[in-house]
N, C-alpha and C positions, 0 to 999 in steps of 0.2 A: 504494500500500500504506500503510495507516494502522496505527500502533502506539498502544496505550493505555499508561498507566503500568503496569498489571498485566501486559501482554505483555512490557514491558521488564524488569520485576522477575522474571518467570518465566524469561526468557532469561538474566538475570544469575545467578539461583540455579542453573539447570541447568549453565551453563558454568563457574561458579566453585566448585561444590559447597558453597555456603553455603545456609543456610536462607532461606526466603522472607521472613521477618521481617527478617533481617540484610540481605538484598538490598534490601528496601524502604527500610530506614533509610539504607543507603548511597546509593541513588538520590535519596531526598528530601534528604539532606544535600548531595549534589552540586548539585541544583537550587537549593537555598537559597543555597549558596555562590556560584553563578553569578549569581543574581538580585541578591544583596547587593553583590558586588564590581563588577558591571557598572554599578551606579548611579553609582559614583565614576568609573570609566574602563573602557575596553574590556578584556574578558577574552579572551586569546588562548590557544588550545590547539594546540600544535604538531601539524602534519599533520592537523588536524581542522577548525578554523575559529575564528572570533571572535564573541563575544557583546557587544552593546552596547545601550544604551537609545536609542531614537529618538523624538523628539517629533513627534507628528502635529498639524497645524494645526487650529484651530477651523474647522468647515465646516457647511454646511447639509445636512440630511437630509430625506427625504420618506417618509412612510408610503404605500406603493403602494396599499394597500387604501382608505384614507380620504382620500388626497391631502393630508394635513396636513403642513406643513413645520415643522421644528424645528431647533434648533442643536445640533450634536454638539460637546461641549467638547474642548479641547486634551487629548490623552492621551499618556502615556509607554508605548511598546511595546518589548518585548524583541526585538531584531533579531539574527538569526544570519546570518553570511556564511561559507559553506564555503571551505576552503582549496583551492588548485589541485589537490592530490593527491586530495581527495575528489571534486572535479569530474571529474578524469580517470578515477577508478574508476567513477563513475556513467555516463559516456559511453562 
């Protein structure tokens, strides 16, 4: 099951009885807070999980259509690790 930002905003606005604009602002500010704080150190949310940045190494990639090789640069990716309670609820 996939959720887009608009799906999450609709669910927030339905369940909290706030307008869609307020729900969008709330969700966007939450995302920006997590991104900014996790650059410095891991952000842990009790009973939910933790967010942190993970550095991926530089590696070789290949275009399967043209067979051309190229270098994929080192990247920072936002990583989420769910808590044990979330894992138990999912399984």
